[in-house]
C-alpha positions in Angstrom: -40.0 145.9 82.8 -38.4 143.6 85.6 -40.5 140.6 84.5 -39.2 141.2 80.8 -35.8 141.3 81.7 -36.2 138.1 84.0 -38.0 136.3 81.1 -34.9 137.4 78.8 -32.6 136.1 81.2 -34.2 132.6 81.2 -34.4 132.4 77.6 -30.7 133.1 77.4 -30.1 130.6 80.2 -31.8 127.7 78.5 -29.9 128.7 75.0 -26.6 128.5 76.4 -27.3 125.6 78.7 -25.3 123.3 76.3 -22.3 125.6 76.2 -22.5 125.7 80.3 -22.6 122.0 80.2 -19.5 122.2 78.0 -17.5 123.9 80.6 -18.8 122.1 83.6 -16.3 120.1 85.6 -16.5 116.5 85.5 -17.5 116.5 89.3 -20.7 115.8 91.1 -23.1 119.0 91.0 -23.1 121.1 94.1 -26.1 123.0 95.3 -23.5 125.3 96.9 -22.5 126.0 100.7 -25.1 127.6 102.8 -24.9 128.4 106.6 -27.9 130.2 108.1 -28.0 133.4 109.8 -29.9 136.4 110.6 -28.6 137.8 107.5 -27.1 136.1 104.5 -24.2 137.1 102.4 -24.2 135.7 99.0 -20.8 134.6 97.6 -19.9 133.6 94.0 -16.2 132.3 93.6 -14.3 131.0 91.0 -12.5 127.9 92.2 -11.3 126.1 89.2 -10.8 125.8 85.4 -11.0 122.3 83.9 -7.6 122.6 81.7 -8.6 119.2 80.0 -11.8 120.5 78.8 -10.0 123.7 77.7 -7.2 122.3 76.0 -9.6 119.9 74.2 -11.5 123.0 73.0 -8.6 125.0 71.7 -7.2 121.7 70.1 -4.0 121.7 72.3 -4.2 117.8 73.1 -1.3 117.2 70.4 0.8 119.8 72.2 0.2 119.0 76.1 0.6 115.8 77.5 -2.3 114.7 79.8 0.4 114.5 82.8 0.3 118.4 82.5 -3.1 118.6 83.0 -4.5 119.1 86.5 -7.4 121.1 88.2 -6.1 124.5 88.3 -6.8 126.9 91.0 -8.8 124.8 93.3 -6.6 124.9 96.4 -5.4 128.3 95.7 -8.9 129.8 95.4 -10.4 127.9 98.3 -8.7 130.1 100.5 -11.1 132.8 99.2 -13.8 130.8 100.7 -12.2 130.3 103.9 -11.6 134.2 104.3 -15.4 134.6 104.0 -16.1 131.9 106.7 -13.3 133.3 108.9 -14.8 136.9 108.6 -18.4 135.7 109.3 -17.4 133.6 112.3 -15.5 136.4 113.9 -18.2 139.0 113.3 -20.9 136.4 115.1 -18.4 136.3 118.1 -18.2 140.0 118.4 -21.1 141.3 120.6 -20.3 144.9 119.7 -21.7 144.5 115.9 -25.2 143.6 114.7 -26.7 143.9 118.0 -26.2 139.9 118.8 -27.6 139.2 115.5 -25.7 136.7 113.2 -24.6 136.5 109.7 -24.8 133.4 107.3 -23.7 132.8 103.9 -24.5 131.1 100.7 -21.8 130.4 98.4 -21.6 129.2 94.7 -18.6 128.0 92.7 -19.2 129.9 89.2 -15.5 128.8 88.0 -14.5 130.9 85.3 -17.4 130.9 83.2 -19.7 133.8 82.6 -22.9 132.0 82.0 -22.5 130.1 85.1 -22.0 133.1 87.0 -25.5 134.2 85.7 -26.9 130.8 86.7 -25.5 131.1 90.3 -26.4 134.7 90.6 -30.2 133.6 90.1 -29.8 130.8 92.3 -29.2 133.3 95.1 -32.3 135.1 94.1 -34.6 132.1 94.0 -32.8 130.0 96.7 -32.5 126.8 94.6 -29.9 125.5 92.1 -30.7 125.3 89.1 -32.6 128.6 89.5 -36.4 129.6 88.9 -36.1 133.1 87.5 -38.0 135.9 89.5 -39.2 133.3 91.9 -38.2 133.1 95.5 -38.5 128.9 96.1 -36.8 129.0 99.4 -37.8 132.3 101.1 -36.0 131.3 104.3 -32.7 132.1 102.5 -33.8 134.7 99.8 -35.4 137.0 102.3 -32.2 137.1 104.3 -30.1 138.2 101.4 -28.3 141.4 102.0 -25.6 141.7 99.5 -23.3 139.6 97.4 -19.6 139.3 97.1 -18.0 138.3 93.6 -16.8 137.9 91.0 -13.1 137.2 90.4 -12.8 139.2 87.1 -14.3 141.8 85.2 -16.4 139.7 82.8 -17.8 137.7 85.5 -18.4 140.7 87.8 -20.2 142.4 85.0 -22.5 139.3 84.3 -23.3 138.9 88.3 -24.3 142.6 88.3 -26.5 142.6 85.3 -28.7 139.9 87.6 -28.3 141.6 91.1 -29.0 145.2 89.6 -32.5 144.3 88.7 -33.2 143.6 92.4 -30.8 146.5 93.6 -28.6 144.0 95.5 -25.5 145.5 96.7 -22.4 143.6 95.2 -18.7 143.8 96.1 -16.3 142.7 93.3 -13.0 141.1 94.7 -11.7 141.4 90.9 -9.0 143.5 89.8 -10.0 147.1 89.9 -11.3 148.2 86.5 -12.2 151.9 86.3 -14.7 151.3 83.5 -16.6 148.6 85.2 -19.3 151.0 85.8 -19.9 152.0 82.2 -20.3 148.6 81.2 -23.4 148.0 83.3 -26.1 149.9 82.7 -28.1 149.8 85.9 -25.7 149.8 88.9 -22.1 148.9 89.1 -20.6 146.8 91.7 -18.6 148.1 94.3 -14.7 147.7 94.0 -11.4 147.9 95.9 -9.6 150.5 93.9 -6.0 150.6 93.1 -3.9 153.8 92.5 -3.5 152.9 88.8 -0.9 155.8 88.3 1.2 154.4 91.1 1.2 150.9 89.4 2.4 152.4 86.2 5.2 154.2 88.3 6.2 151.0 89.9 6.4 149.3 86.5 8.3 152.1 85.1 10.9 152.4 87.9 11.5 148.7 87.6 12.2 149.2 84.0 14.5 151.9 84.5 16.3 150.0 87.5 17.3 147.1 85.1 17.6 149.5 81.8 14.9 147.5 80.1 14.3 149.8 77.3 12.8 147.6 74.6 9.7 146.1 76.3 6.5 143.9 75.0 3.2 144.2 76.4 0.4 141.9 76.7 -3.2 143.0 77.6 -6.5 141.5 77.4 -8.8 142.8 74.3 -11.0 144.7 76.4 -11.6 148.6 77.4 -9.2 147.9 80.6 -6.5 146.5 78.4 -6.8 149.5 75.9 -6.6 152.2 78.8 -3.7 150.3 80.3 -2.0 150.3 76.9 -2.5 153.6 76.4 -1.4 155.1 79.5 1.7 152.8 79.9 2.9 153.6 76.8 2.7 157.1 77.4 4.3 157.1 80.7 7.3 154.6 78.8 7.6 157.4 76.2 8.2 160.0 79.1 10.9 158.0 80.6 12.9 156.9 77.1 11.5 153.5 77.0 9.8 151.9 73.9 7.3 149.2 73.3 8.6 146.4 71.2 5.2 145.2 70.4 1.6 145.1 72.1 -0.6 142.0 71.9 -4.2 142.0 72.5 -5.2 138.6 74.1 -9.0 137.6 73.0 -11.2 136.8 75.9 -11.7 133.5 77.0 -13.7 131.3 76.0 -14.3 133.3 72.8 -13.3 131.4 69.5 -9.5 131.4 69.0 -8.7 133.2 65.6 -5.4 133.8 66.4 -2.4 132.4 64.0 -0.6 130.7 66.9 2.9 130.8 65.2 2.8 134.5 64.4 1.4 135.2 68.0 4.3 133.7 69.6 6.9 135.0 67.3 6.6 138.4 68.4 8.0 137.3 72.1 11.3 136.7 70.4 11.5 140.6 69.6 12.4 141.3 73.4 13.4 139.8 76.7 11.0 141.4 78.8 7.1 141.6 78.6 4.6 143.4 81.0 1.4 141.3 81.0 -1.6 143.2 82.5 -4.7 141.3 83.2 -6.3 138.8 85.4 -6.0 134.9 85.2 -9.2 134.9 83.5 -8.6 137.3 80.9 -5.1 136.1 79.6 -6.2 132.2 79.9 -5.8 132.1 76.1 -2.4 133.6 76.1 -1.3 130.9 78.6 -2.3 128.1 76.4 -0.8 129.7 73.3 2.3 130.4 75.2 2.9 126.8 76.4 2.4 125.3 72.9 5.7 127.0 71.8 9.3 126.4 72.7 10.1 129.0 75.8 11.9 132.0 74.7 13.2 132.9 78.0 11.2 136.0 78.7 11.2 137.9 81.8 7.4 138.7 82.7 6.4 141.5 84.8 2.7 141.2 86.0 0.4 142.2 89.0 -0.6 140.1 91.6 -4.1 139.9 89.5 -2.5 137.5 87.0 -1.3 134.8 89.5 1.3 132.5 87.7 1.3 130.2 90.5 -2.1 129.2 89.7 -1.6 128.1 86.1 -3.5 125.1 84.9 -0.3 123.0 84.7 2.1 121.4 86.9 4.5 124.0 88.5 7.6 122.5 86.8 6.0 123.2 83.0 4.6 126.6 84.2 8.1 127.6 85.9 9.9 126.7 82.7 7.9 129.5 80.8 7.3 131.9 83.4 10.0 131.4 86.2 11.9 134.3 87.0 9.2 136.6 86.5 8.3 139.8 88.6 4.8 140.9 89.9 3.4 144.0 91.8 1.0 143.1 94.5 -0.8 145.9 96.6 0.4 145.6 100.0 -2.5 144.7 102.5 -2.3 144.2 106.5 -2.1 140.6 108.1 -5.7 139.4 109.0 -5.0 138.4 112.8 -5.7 134.9 113.4 -6.3 133.9 109.8 -3.1 131.5 109.7 -4.2 129.7 112.8 -7.8 129.4 111.3 -6.6 127.9 108.1 -4.5 125.3 110.2 -7.7 124.3 112.1 -9.8 123.6 109.1 -10.7 120.0 108.5 -13.7 118.3 106.8 -15.3 117.1 110.2 -15.3 120.8 111.3 -17.3 121.8 108.2 -19.1 118.9 107.1 -21.6 120.9 105.0 -18.9 122.4 103.0 -19.3 120.9 99.7 -16.1 122.4 98.4 -13.7 120.9 100.8 -14.0 117.5 100.0 -12.4 118.2 96.4 -9.8 120.3 98.0 -9.1 117.6 100.7 -8.7 114.9 97.9 -6.1 116.9 95.9 -4.3 118.0 99.2 -3.8 114.5 100.5 -4.0 112.7 97.4 -7.1 110.5 98.2 -10.3 109.7 96.4 -13.1 111.9 96.0 -15.7 112.2 99.1 -18.8 110.8 97.3 -21.4 109.5 99.7 -20.1 108.9 103.2 -17.7 111.3 104.6 -16.6 109.1 107.4 -15.7 106.2 105.4 -13.8 108.3 103.0 -11.9 109.8 105.9 -10.2 106.7 106.9 -8.5 106.8 103.4 -7.1 110.2 103.9 -5.4 112.1 106.7 -7.7 111.7 109.6 -6.2 115.0 111.5 -4.7 116.6 108.2 -3.7 120.2 108.5 -3.4 122.6 105.6 -0.3 124.2 107.6 1.8 120.7 106.6 1.1 121.0 102.9 3.9 122.0 100.6 4.0 125.4 99.4 3.2 124.6 95.9 0.1 123.0 97.1 -1.1 125.5 99.6 0.0 128.7 100.8 -0.6 129.8 104.1 0.0 133.5 103.2 -3.1 135.6 102.7 -3.6 136.3 99.2 -4.8 139.8 97.8 -8.3 138.3 96.9 -8.6 136.9 100.2 -7.9 140.0 101.9 -10.5 141.7 99.7 -13.1 139.0 100.7 -12.4 139.3 104.1 -12.7 143.3 104.0 -15.9 143.0 101.8 -17.6 141.1 104.6 -16.6 143.4 107.4 -17.9 146.4 105.1 -21.1 144.6 104.7 -21.3 144.0 108.3 -20.5 147.5 109.2 -23.2 148.7 106.8 -25.6 146.4 108.4 -24.7 147.7 111.6 -25.2 151.3 111.0 -28.6 150.6 109.2 -29.8 148.5 112.3 -28.6 151.4 114.2 -31.2 153.7 112.6 -33.9 151.0 113.6 -32.7 151.0 117.2 -32.8 154.7 117.7 -36.2 154.9 116.2 -37.4 152.1 118.1 -38.5 149.9 115.5 -35.8 147.3 115.1 -37.3 144.2 114.0 -34.9 141.1 114.2 -37.1 138.7 112.5 -37.0 140.6 109.3 -33.7 141.4 107.4 -33.3 145.1 106.1 -33.8 145.6 102.5 -30.8 145.4 100.3 -30.8 148.4 98.6 -30.8 150.4 102.2 -27.3 149.3 102.4 -26.2 151.2 99.4 -25.6 154.7 101.3 -23.6 153.1 104.1 -21.2 151.2 101.5 -20.7 154.4 99.4 -19.7 156.2 102.6 -18.1 153.4 104.4 -14.9 154.4 106.4 -13.4 151.0 107.7 -10.1 151.9 107.2 -7.1 152.3 104.4 -7.5 149.2 102.9 -11.0 147.9 103.9 -12.7 151.0 102.5 -14.8 150.2 99.4 -15.2 153.7 98.6 -14.1 154.5 95.0 -11.8 157.1 96.4 -9.8 154.6 98.2 -6.4 154.7 96.9 -3.6 152.3 98.0 -0.1 153.2 97.1 2.0 150.6 98.7 3.3 147.5 96.6 5.4 144.7 97.3 7.4 143.2 94.4 7.6 139.5 94.0 9.9 137.0 92.4 8.7 133.5 91.1 11.3 131.3 92.2 12.1 127.7 92.5 12.9 126.9 96.3 15.5 124.5 97.7 12.7 122.1 98.0 11.8 122.3 94.5 8.5 124.2 95.2 7.7 127.1 93.1 6.6 130.2 94.9 6.6 134.2 94.7 9.2 135.5 97.1 9.3 139.2 98.2 12.3 140.9 96.6 11.3 144.8 96.9 8.6 147.3 97.5 7.6 150.4 96.0 5.7 153.3 97.6 4.2 156.0 95.9 3.2 159.1 97.6 3.0 161.6 94.7 4.6 162.2 91.4 7.7 163.8 92.9 7.7 161.7 96.0 8.4 157.9 95.2 10.4 155.4 97.4 11.6 151.9 95.1 14.0 149.5 96.8 14.9 146.1 95.4 17.0 143.4 96.8 18.8 142.7 93.8 20.6 139.6 95.2 17.6 137.8 96.2 16.3 137.7 92.5 16.6 134.5 90.2 15.9 134.6 86.5 14.4 131.2 86.1 16.0 128.5 83.9 17.0 130.5 80.9 19.1 133.2 82.4 22.3 132.9 84.7 22.5 136.9 84.9 20.4 139.7 84.5 18.8 139.7 81.1 19.2 142.6 78.7 16.2 143.9 76.6 17.0 146.5 74.0 16.4 147.0 70.5 20.1 148.1 69.7 23.4 147.5 71.7 24.2 150.3 74.1 26.7 152.8 72.4 30.0 152.8 74.3 31.8 155.7 75.9 32.9 157.9 73.1 30.1 157.3 70.8 26.6 158.9 70.2 22.9 157.6 69.1 21.9 158.4 65.9 18.3 157.5 65.4 17.3 155.0 62.5 14.7 156.3 60.0 11.3 155.0 60.4 11.9 153.1 63.8 11.7 153.7 67.4 13.8 156.0 69.3 15.1 152.8 71.0 16.6 151.4 67.7 19.9 153.3 66.7 23.4 153.4 65.4 26.3 154.5 67.0 28.6 157.3 65.5 31.7 158.3 66.9 32.0 161.8 68.5 33.4 164.6 66.3 36.7 166.2 67.0 36.6 168.3 70.2 33.7 166.4 71.8 33.2 163.5 74.0 30.7 161.0 75.3 31.5 160.2 78.9 28.3 157.9 79.4 26.7 155.3 77.6 23.8 155.7 74.9 24.4 159.6 74.9 22.1 161.5 72.4 24.5 164.1 71.7 28.4 164.5 72.4 29.8 167.1 75.0 32.0 169.7 73.8 35.3 170.0 75.8 36.1 173.3 77.4 38.6 175.6 75.8 41.3 174.5 78.2 40.7 170.8 77.7 40.7 168.3 74.9 39.2 164.8 74.3 41.3 161.6 74.7 41.8 159.3 71.7 38.8 157.2 72.9 36.7 160.5 72.9 35.5 159.6 76.5 37.1 162.0 78.8 38.3 165.8 78.4 41.8 166.1 79.6 43.7 169.3 80.3 45.7 170.9 77.8 49.4 171.4 78.2 50.6 174.9 78.3 53.1 175.3 75.5 55.4 177.9 73.6 58.7 178.1 72.0 61.1 177.9 74.9 64.8 177.4 75.0 64.3 173.8 76.1 62.6 173.0 72.7 64.9 171.5 70.0 63.6 174.2 67.5 64.1 176.8 70.4 67.4 175.7 71.3 68.7 175.7 67.7 67.3 178.9 67.0 68.9 180.4 69.9 72.2 179.1 68.9 72.0 180.4 65.5 71.0 184.1 66.8 73.9 184.0 69.2 76.5 182.6 66.6 75.2 185.3 64.1 75.5 187.8 66.8 78.9 186.8 67.8 79.9 186.6 64.0 78.7 190.3 63.7 80.7 191.2 66.7 84.2 189.5 65.0 83.6 191.5 61.9 83.1 194.6 63.7 86.3 194.1 65.7 88.0 193.3 62.3 86.8 196.7 61.0 87.9 198.7 64.0 91.1 196.8 63.7 91.7 197.8 60.3 89.9 201.0 60.2 92.6 202.9 58.4 92.8 200.5 55.4 91.5 201.9 52.1 88.4 199.4 52.0 87.1 200.6 55.5 87.5 204.0 55.3 86.3 204.1 51.2 82.7 203.1 52.3 82.0 205.2 55.5 83.4 203.4 58.2 80.9 205.0 60.8 78.0 203.8 59.0 79.7 200.3 58.7 80.2 200.6 62.5 76.4 201.4 63.0 75.0 198.7 60.5 77.2 195.9 62.0 75.9 197.0 65.6 72.6 197.1 64.3 72.7 193.7 62.6 74.1 192.3 65.9 71.1 193.9 67.8 68.9 192.3 65.2 70.1 188.8 65.7 70.0 189.4 69.4 66.3 190.8 69.5 65.3 187.4 67.9 65.8 185.9 71.5 63.1 187.8 73.1 60.7 186.1 70.9 61.9 182.7 72.5 60.5 182.0 76.1 57.1 182.2 77.7 55.4 185.4 76.5 54.7 188.2 79.3 53.5 191.8 78.8 57.0 193.3 78.8 58.6 190.7 76.3 55.0 191.0 74.1 55.7 194.7 73.9 59.5 194.7 73.7 59.8 192.2 70.8 57.9 194.0 68.2 59.0 197.4 69.2 62.9 196.4 69.4 62.7 194.5 66.1 61.1 197.4 64.2 63.4 200.0 65.2 66.5 198.0 65.1 65.7 196.8 61.7 64.9 200.7 60.8 68.3 201.8 61.6 69.9 198.9 59.8 68.0 199.6 56.6 68.6 203.3 57.0 72.3 202.9 57.4 72.2 200.8 54.1 70.1 203.7 52.4 72.6 206.1 53.8 75.5 204.3 52.5 73.9 203.8 49.1 72.9 207.6 48.9 76.5 208.4 49.7 77.6 206.2 47.0 75.7 208.2 44.5 76.7 211.4 45.9 80.4 210.6 45.9 80.4 209.6 42.2 78.4 212.4 41.0 80.4 215.1 43.0 83.8 214.6 41.6 82.7 216.3 38.2 83.6 219.9 37.9 81.1 222.5 38.9 78.7 219.7 40.5 76.4 221.0 43.3 76.5 217.6 45.0 79.7 218.6 46.9 77.8 220.4 49.4 76.1 217.0 50.5 79.5 215.3 50.9 79.3 215.7 54.5 79.1 213.2 57.5 75.9 215.2 59.0 74.1 213.9 55.7 74.5 210.1 56.4 73.7 210.6 60.0 70.6 212.6 59.1 69.2 209.8 56.8 69.9 207.3 59.6 68.1 209.3 62.3 65.0 210.3 59.9 64.6 206.7 58.8 64.6 205.5 62.6 62.5 208.2 63.9 59.6 207.5 61.6 59.7 204.0 62.8 59.8 205.0 66.5 56.7 207.1 65.8 54.6 204.3 64.3 55.8 202.3 67.2 54.8 204.9 69.7 51.2 205.2 68.2 51.0 201.4 68.3 51.8 201.2 71.8 49.6 204.0 72.8 46.6 202.7 71.2 46.6 198.9 71.1 49.7 197.5 72.4 50.9 193.8 72.0 49.6 191.5 74.8 50.1 188.0 76.2 47.5 185.6 74.6 46.5 181.8 74.2 45.8 179.8 71.3 43.8 176.9 72.2 42.8 175.6 68.5 46.0 175.3 66.7 47.6 172.4 68.6 45.6 169.4 69.5 46.0 169.0 73.4 47.8 172.2 73.7 47.4 175.7 74.8 49.7 177.9 73.0 51.0 180.7 74.9 51.7 183.7 72.4 51.8 187.5 72.0 48.8 188.8 70.2 49.8 191.7 68.2 47.0 194.1 69.3 46.6 196.2 66.5 47.2 194.0 63.2 47.3 197.2 61.5 50.2 198.6 63.2 52.1 195.6 62.9 51.9 195.6 59.0 52.6 199.3 59.2 55.8 198.6 61.0 56.6 195.8 58.1 55.5 198.0 55.4 57.7 201.1 56.5 60.7 198.4 56.3 59.7 197.3 53.2 59.5 201.0 51.9 63.3 201.6 53.2 64.6 198.4 51.7 62.7 199.2 48.4 64.3 202.4 48.2 67.8 201.5 48.8 67.3 198.4 46.3 66.2 201.1 43.6 69.1 203.4 44.7 71.6 200.6 44.7 70.2 199.1 41.4 70.8 202.6 39.5 74.3 203.0 40.4 75.5 199.4 40.3 77.7 200.0 37.1 79.7 203.0 38.6 83.4 202.2 38.2 85.2 202.0 41.6 87.4 199.5 43.0 85.4 199.9 46.3 81.9 200.5 45.0 79.6 198.9 47.3 76.3 199.4 45.1 76.7 195.8 43.7 76.5 194.1 47.2 74.0 196.5 48.6 71.9 195.5 45.6 72.2 191.9 46.1 71.6 192.2 49.7 68.7 194.3 49.4 67.2 191.4 47.0 67.9 189.0 49.5 66.2 191.1 52.3 63.2 191.9 50.3 62.7 188.4 49.1 63.0 186.9 52.6 60.3 189.4 54.0 58.0 188.9 50.9 57.9 185.2 51.7 57.7 185.9 55.5 54.0 187.4 55.0 52.2 184.5 53.6 54.2 182.0 55.7 53.2 184.0 58.8 49.5 184.0 57.9 49.5 180.5 57.2 51.1 179.3 60.3 49.7 178.9 63.8 50.8 178.5 67.4 54.6 178.4 67.7 55.0 178.0 64.2 54.1 181.7 63.7 57.1 182.6 66.2 59.6 180.4 64.7 58.6 181.9 61.1 59.2 185.4 62.3 62.5 184.4 64.3 63.7 182.7 60.8 63.1 185.8 58.9 64.8 188.0 61.1 67.8 186.0 61.4 67.6 185.0 57.4 67.3 188.6 56.5 69.9 189.8 58.9 72.4 187.3 57.8 71.8 188.0 54.2 72.9 191.4 54.8 75.9 190.7 57.1 77.1 188.1 54.4 76.3 190.1 51.4 77.8 193.3 52.5 80.7 192.6 54.7 82.0 189.3 53.8 83.3 190.7 50.5 85.3 193.3 52.4 86.5 190.8 55.1 87.8 188.8 52.2 89.8 191.8 50.9 91.2 192.9 54.2 92.1 189.1 55.0 93.2 188.0 51.8 94.0 190.8 49.3 95.7 193.1 51.3 99.2 191.4 51.2 99.7 191.3 55.1 100.2 188.1 56.5 97.3 186.5 58.6 99.5 186.4 61.5 100.5 190.0 61.6 96.9 190.9 60.8 95.5 189.4 64.1 98.7 189.6 66.4 99.9 192.7 65.4 
C-alpha cells in the first residue's frame, strides 16, 4: 500500500513539475541546510514569496510598479530558522538532556508553495534534493530523522503531513492553530500549538465594543477554518449587538483568480473597520487585490498569524493600505539569550547556511554570494550585526512563529530524552542508532514542558497582546504594543488599552467611526428598518412622558409620576407642586371678589336692619331676609376655603360647609316663596290657610331643608369622606394638589338636593308671579332661581371637563355666581326702593 501511495506522489510530482518551476525564485537552487548530529530534526520553512512572479501571474503589472516589488518575508521569516538553530545549540550544550548525544537538523525552504512542500518532505526522507520517492539515498541522514517541524500555514502543513504520515514521522506545525487540520489528513494530523479560539473571539469583541464599532466587515480564507471563524464570530457579534456589514471569502493562493476585483473591493467602502482572519499565506490574494485599488482608509483588526509587516511590498505602500491596524498576538515568554544570539549571527560563523547569504545581501545591500564567500564578503559588512539593522528590515524581538519553532525543538528533545530513558533503564541504549520516529508519538501527545511549550492539543493560552501598526519617528513601520487581553473565563476577562498610543494611519486624524446609521441622539429612540440589520435604523423622538437619556436607545424610558421630561426629552425633572393659592392671579381675583361680595351682603344686611320697620322690609318676612343675607354672606366666604393648599381639614369642610350653607339659603328662599302663596290665599274669607300664617312655619321649612342636607353630608363623611390628593397628569410638569371628593355619588347627591330645593322654589314662585301686590317677591325669586339653576346646570359639564386647578376655579365661580345672582335679583330691587323711593333724603337715611 505504501508503495502505491509513493508511486502516486511521484506521478503528481512529475505532472506538477512545470507549476513548481513557475513559482521558483530566480535564485540558485539550494540543497538545504544540513548539520549533522546523533538525531536529526527536519525543518520545512517558508522564507519568501517572489512578488514579481505572483503579480505577473495575476496580471497586476499594470497596477503595481516594479519599485514596489521586493522579496517578501525573507528577512522576517529567516528568524524562524535561527530560532531552530539556537534551540539545537542550547540543547547540545546541555549535559542533562539526551545523555550527551547531539541534535542536528536538515532544513529546506518551501516558500509558500504546497507542491514544493511535498517535494521537500520527500527530500527529507530520501536525503537528496531532488528526491527519489521511497528510497533512502543518504542513509547517514535519513536514518537519523526523528521528527519534522513545518509548515507555516494550514495548506502547507497538510501537504507535509500527507507525506510524513506514510512513514509515521511526527510533525509539529508552527502554523496558526486550525482545529480542523486533523480532519483534512486521513492518516495522522500534525501536532499544533493550540490557541484558545474563544478567547480570541472575546478579545476582538471587547475591542469592537471599546471603540463602539458596530458595523464591521469580515474577511476570511475560503476554507473550513474561515467558515468556522465566520460562523462563530458572527454569533458572538450578534450576542453583543454588533453587526456584520459584509463577509468576504478569499480564494486560496495560488488558485485561479475568478474574483471581480472591482466588486470585490467595493464592499470595503461599506464600513470603516474590517476583521481579517487568516495567515499571510491564505490572504495573499486578498492583499494583491487590495493594493490594486484606491485605499479606502479601513482599520484592520487581525491576528499575528497575518503579519502585516511582511507584506510583499515596500513598507510605505503597505502602510498606506494597512497602517493603523490592530492585531492580537498570543503572549509568549522571552527566549533567554536569543537576542544576543541574533546579534552574533554572521556568514563566517555559519558557512554552511545556504539561506544566510540571501539574507545578508538584503540586510547590507550587497551582491548575492554566488561562489566565493570570502571574496564577496569584502563587498559587504565584514563584521555586520543584525542588531544594527533598521526595525523595518530586521526585528530583534521574538516573533510568535519563532517562539513556536523554539518550543517545538525542545518538545522533540524532551520526547527523545524520555524514549532514551527507557533504553537506559532497560540497559539497551544504543547510541549508534536513532530510535524509530513513531516511538516519539506517545511522549509528544503527553508532553508537559510548560504552559506555552506544551504541544498537547489541550494547551490553551489565554493571554494576548494588542499591537498597533505605526509609523515611527525614524520613518520605520512597526507593530507597537498598545494593550492586552487576558481571558480566564466567560465571566472573568481583563481588557486594557492605551488609547493615547494608538495612531490610525494616513487616513484618520481621530478615532474612526464604523456604523450603519448615525447614532440616535439623546431624546430619540431607534426604530429598525425593515429588511435590514439591527444596526441600520431610523431615529424617532420619544413620545410624551418618556425620555432617552442615552444614545442609541431601543426604547424610551417613562418618567416616574412625580417627574416630567424636559423639552429635549433626555432628562426627567421633578414636577412642581401646584394648587390654587392666594398668590396666584386667579386665586387673588377670586379671593377679592368673594370678600367684596361678602362685604356687599353685610352692607345690605345692615341696611335692612337699619330700615327694619319700613313696609318693604316688613312685608317680605324680615327674619327670613336676615337669614338669607347671612347665609349668602357665608356662601361667599365659604369659597375662600377652596383657595390654598388642600389639607384633610379643608377638604372635609369645603364641601360640607358649601352644601349646608347653600341648603339654608335655598330653604330660606323656599320659605319666603311659600309664605307669599299662603299670604295671598289666606286673605280670602273662610280660607283654611290662615292657620299657616305663623313664624314657626318658615322656621320649620328652613330647618327641614337644612337638616336633610346635614344628614346627607353626615353619611358622606362617615363612609368615604373627601381627602387630599394629587393630580400628576392634568398639567405638564406640575403636581396638582387637590381634594378628592371621596364618594362621587355623595357629592352629586349634595348638588342634586340643592337642585331639588331650587327647582321647587322656582316652580312655586313661577306659579304666584302674577299675584297683585306692591311688595310681591315672586317675580324676583323666580328670576333669581332661574339664574341659580342656570349656573349650577352649567357647572356640571364644566366641572367634569376641567382638570387640576381649573376644577377648583369652576366650583368657586359657580358658588360666587349663583350666590351673587340670588343677592342681586332678590335684594337690589328692595335696596332701590329703600334708598330712592321712600322719599327720605339719603343723608338722613345713613346719618340719622
